N, C-alpha and C positions, 0 to 999 in steps of 0.2 A: 437420210432422215432417221432411219432405224438406228444407225451408228450414233447419231447425235442424242437420240432418246436413251440409248444404252449408256452413253457416257454421263448423261445427266442423272440417270438412275444410280450410277455408281457413285457420283458425287453426294446424292441425297443419302445413300446408304452409309457412306463414310461419315457424313454430318450427323446422321442419326446415332451412329456408334460413338461419336465424340461426345454428343450430348448425353448419351446414356452413361458413358464413362465418367463425365463430370458430375452427373447426378449421383452416381454410385460413390464417387470420391467424397462428395459433400455429405453423403448419408452415413458412411462408415464412421464408427466411434474414434478411430485413430486420428490424431492430429500432431504434426511435427511440433507446433508451439506448446501443446500440452506435454508432449514428450520432453521438450527442452525444459519446461517448468519443473517436471518431475526430476529430471537430472540435476538441475540447480538446487532443488530443495534436498535431495538425497545427499549432495555434496555438503550442503550447509549443516544438515542435521547429523551427518556422519562424523563430523569433526567437533561436535559440541560435547563438552564435558559437563556432567551434572554436578552443580555446586553442592557442597555438604551443608547440613544444618538448617535452621529455620531463620526467618527474618525476626530480629529481636529489637526491642526499644533502643538498645545500644547501637545497633546498625544504623538507625535513622537519627540518632541524637545530633549529628552534625548538620543535618538538613535544615533549610528554613522552616520556621514554624508552620506556614500553610502547607508545605509538603509533608511534614510530619503528620499533620492533621488529616491530610489526604490518605496517607498510609493507614491511619486508624479507621477512617470512614470506610475505606474499601475492604477492610478486614485482612490486610496483608500481614499484620503483626501476628506472629505465631505460625504462619504458613511456611511450608518448605520453600526454600529458595529455588527459583525456576531457572532453567537453562535456556529455554526458548518458548515460543508461543506461536499458535496458529489462530487466525481469525478468519471466519467464513461469513461473508455478507450474502444472504440469499435473496435480498431485495434492495437494489440500488438504483436510484435515478442518477444517470451520468450524462454529462455534456462533453462530448468529444470536440465539437467545434462550436464556438459561440454563434448564436443566431440560428442554429439547427435544432431540430427536436431533440428532446432527451431520449437517451437509450435506456432500456431496462437491462441491467447486467447482473451477473453473479461475480463476486470478487473474493478471491482467497489469497491470503498472505502469511508468510512465515518470518518471524524476527528471532534473532539469536542474541545471546549476551556476551560470550567470550570476546567476540569482535562485533562491532555494530554493523550487522548485516540484515537485510530484509529482501524478500522476493514476493512479488504479487503477480497474480494471473487474473485477467479479465476474460469473461466468456459471455458473448452476446451475439447478435446478428445485425446486419445492415441490409434492409430490404429483403430479408429472408436468406441472406448469405452469411455464413459464419464469420464472425469477426472475433479475433483474440488479441490480447495485449499482454506483454510481460514487462513489469516494472522491477528492475533488479538493482541491488547494491551489494557487490561482494568484492572483497580485496581492494577496497577504496575506489572502485569504479562504478559509476552509476549509468544506467541505460534505460531507455523506454522504447519499446518496439510494438508496432501494430501490424497484424497480419490479417488479410481477408481471404476468404475461400480456402483457408488452410495452406496457401501456397504463395500468395502475393504479398510482399512486404510493403505496406503503405508508408511507413516511416521507421527509422531506427536512429534515435537521438543519443548521442554520446558526447563526452567532453568535460572540461573542468566545471562548467556551470551545472551540468547534470550531476557531477560527483558531489558538489556542495549541496545541491537541492536534495539529493537522496540522503545525505548525512543529516541534514536538518529535519527531514521527514522522519527518520529514525528517532531523532531527539523528541519530536512531537509525540511519538508513541511510547516513549520510554516509561511513562507512568502506568501504561497498560501491562508492561512487563517489569515489575517493580525492581527486580535485581539489576536490570540495566541502569536504572536511576541511581544505584549504589556504586557503580563502577567508577574507577579513577578517571576514565575518559570523559566523564561529565562532572562539571563543577557547578555549584549553586551559589546564588546570592539573594538574600531576602530583600524584597522592596518594601512590602508592608504586610499586613495581616492576611491579605488575600492575593498577593502577587509575589512571584519569585522569578528571577532570571536564571536561565541555565545556559551553559556553554559546553559544546561537545568539541573535542579535539581528537582527531585520528588521521593517520596516514598523511600528516602534515597539513590537514585541512581543518579549519575552525568555523563553527557556525553557532548561532545563538537564537534565543527566543524568549518570550515572556509567557509563563503559565499563570492563568487566573483561576481562582477557586471561589466557590460559594462559601457562605458562612458555615455551612455544615461540613465543609472540607472536600466537597466534590469538585473535581477539576471541570471547569466549564469552557475553557478555551486555551489555545496556544497560538501565539502570533509571532511572526518573524518577518524581517526584511531580507533574509538570506536566501530566498528562492527567486529564480528567474522562470517566468512562464515561457515555455517553449511550445509553439503550435505544431500542428501536423506537417507544416511546410518547413520547419526548422527555424522560424523566426522567433526571436527572444525579446523579452522586455522585463525590466525590473518591476516588481509590484509587491505590496504587502500581502501576506498569505496567512490564513487562519484555519485552524481545526477546531471545530465546536462539538461539545459533548452534551448530551441531555438524556433524561429518562433513565437514571441508573436503576438496575435490577440486581438482585442478589441471587447467585447460583453457587451452590457448594460453599457457602460462607464468604464468597467474594463479590463485591459490588462492581459492576461494569456498565458503562453506558449502553443503552439499547438503540441509540440513535447518534450517528457520527456524520458530521458534514465537513466539507472542505470548501473554502471560499477564497477566490482571488479578489483583492480590493484594487481594481483598476481605477485610473483617473476618470474614466468614463462611467464608472459605477461598479458595484459588486457583482461577481459572477459565482453563484453557488453551483459548483460543477459536480460535486459528489454528495449524495444524500443516502446514507446506508442504514438499513433496518434489518430486522430478523438476524441478529448477530449470534454466532456461536464461537466461544473462546475455549481453547485447550492449551494446557502447559505441558512442558517436558515431552514434546512429540518426538518419536523416533522413527 
């Protein structure tokens, strides 16, 4: 009997040590996913060359009229040409799985100009357990990975559909990093005074979408049919996708939306899965 109680005590002690170890692991600041994001970001920013000169009226003269008006509205004309951009969303409502409660997340992303590349990092928790995500597009390859408890990979989506979805996402954000909109890999076609079609071609992949602008020149939305929705189980479906911009504010002479949303237009109804506020934008990040 004493031997049995001793063995049980040993098991409880080991279990207590394991629980303590897990709690310490979850509490320490280090995160493999965050370290991977830092490595990918350093790789991207390290190979970026700063373009010379400022954005001039001549640079945008070939663009559709509503896009030219947007450059003027945002205050891009006369500003130094940017090599990259970081956006920090400190307050985001995010839907990871339809039908489940929204998550409150922090979202950080980096976009570069020389090559259409972007990297994003999600930081939040599920039932008190850290959850992180990395959404990357580098060297023509797109990926989306989710990690819980800093060690367990819930999903890691890759493939041709993800490559194209990542490329068109970069296109949707090209007017936030205006020198990207001036690159040869993006071509433009005017539709009317408030709409323009853009096509991006890179790494043998092509994607397109429609930018819509207000009468004042502010971009209000981007819509595309070139994204496939991929859920956490790896299931995919084609659906129209939109990015929606609102509440422009001026910082350092540049206007930028203070509210950005992303919406899937499913046959069963719209899903607004990203609603970002409290936004900080920086250019030429090293």
